[in-house]
C-alpha positions in Angstrom: 211.5 20.7 133.9 210.3 18.2 131.4 207.1 20.1 131.0 208.9 23.4 130.3 211.1 21.6 127.7 207.9 20.3 125.9 206.4 23.8 126.0 209.6 25.3 124.5 209.7 22.7 121.8 206.0 23.2 121.0 206.5 26.9 120.8 209.5 26.5 118.4 207.6 24.1 116.2 204.6 26.4 116.1 206.7 29.4 115.3 208.5 27.5 112.5 205.1 26.4 111.1 203.8 30.0 111.0 207.0 31.3 109.4 206.9 28.5 106.9 203.3 29.3 106.0 204.2 33.0 105.6 207.1 32.2 103.4 204.9 29.9 101.3 202.3 32.7 100.8 205.0 35.1 99.6 205.7 32.8 96.7 202.1 33.1 95.3 201.5 35.7 92.6 198.2 36.9 91.2 197.9 37.5 87.4 194.9 39.0 85.7 194.3 38.2 82.1 191.8 40.2 80.1 191.1 41.5 76.7 192.0 45.0 75.7 188.4 45.9 75.2 187.6 44.9 78.8 190.4 47.2 80.1 189.1 50.0 77.9 185.6 49.6 79.3 186.9 49.7 82.9 188.8 52.9 82.1 185.8 54.3 80.3 183.3 53.6 83.1 185.7 55.0 85.8 186.1 58.1 83.7 182.3 58.5 83.3 181.8 58.1 87.0 184.1 60.9 87.9 184.1 63.3 84.9 183.2 66.8 85.9 181.1 67.3 82.7 178.7 64.5 83.8 178.6 64.4 87.6 176.4 66.3 90.0 178.5 69.1 91.4 177.5 69.5 95.0 179.6 69.1 98.2 177.3 66.4 99.6 177.9 64.1 96.6 181.0 62.4 95.4 182.0 60.6 92.2 179.4 58.5 90.6 176.2 60.6 90.7 175.5 61.8 87.2 173.5 65.0 86.6 170.5 64.9 84.2 171.1 68.6 83.4 174.6 67.9 82.2 173.4 64.8 80.2 170.7 66.9 78.5 173.3 69.4 77.3 175.4 66.7 75.5 175.2 65.5 71.9 177.2 62.9 70.2 179.7 65.5 69.1 180.2 67.1 72.5 180.3 63.7 74.3 182.9 62.5 71.8 185.0 65.6 72.3 185.0 65.3 76.1 185.8 61.6 76.1 188.4 61.7 73.4 189.7 58.2 73.9 186.3 56.7 73.4 185.6 56.4 69.6 181.8 56.7 69.4 181.8 54.8 66.2 182.8 51.8 68.3 180.7 52.4 71.4 177.0 52.9 72.1 176.4 54.3 75.5 172.9 54.1 77.0 172.2 55.8 80.3 168.8 54.7 81.4 166.5 55.6 84.3 162.8 54.9 84.6 161.8 58.4 83.4 164.4 59.1 80.8 167.3 57.7 78.7 170.3 59.3 77.1 171.9 57.6 74.1 175.4 58.5 72.8 177.2 56.8 70.0 176.3 54.8 66.9 173.0 52.9 67.4 173.8 50.8 64.3 176.0 48.8 66.7 172.8 47.1 67.9 172.4 45.4 64.5 175.8 43.7 64.9 176.9 41.0 67.3 178.2 42.9 70.2 179.3 42.8 73.8 177.2 44.4 76.5 178.6 45.8 79.7 176.3 47.3 82.2 176.4 48.5 85.7 174.2 50.4 88.1 174.5 54.2 88.3 172.8 57.1 90.1 171.4 60.1 88.3 170.4 63.4 89.9 167.1 64.6 88.5 165.9 67.9 89.9 167.6 67.2 93.3 166.4 63.7 93.6 168.9 60.9 93.1 167.3 58.2 90.9 168.9 54.7 90.4 169.6 53.7 86.8 171.8 51.6 84.6 174.5 52.4 82.1 174.9 50.0 79.2 177.8 50.1 76.9 177.6 48.2 73.7 180.9 47.3 71.9 181.3 45.2 68.8 182.8 41.8 69.3 186.4 41.5 68.1 187.2 38.7 65.7 
């Protein structure tokens, strides 16, 4: 009988400990602080990865594979029209693979102190998916 009482007390204490831990975890909150330009870049890169005027349009591929034929058709003007929230006087976008590079925006940005964001991309070149990198240069604020 004493053994059962000890087991019951141990179970109650363990249960209270688990419940107390769960209640404590509920009081935590996560806050992310970032600059507006960082948020704009995240939106910009997500839009580029899924935009129908840049991506490879085949059922086997999903968002994120850019198409070299689509990139070849673009100029600064058409790129700026399609991505209306990205002021190309503030951005310089370089999409670079080993065999080719596409540049959109104002390359005078490179003369200024600027921020560089880059991430890997994939580009379809004549039905071969080639790894590359997208670099976005943005002037530093302040």
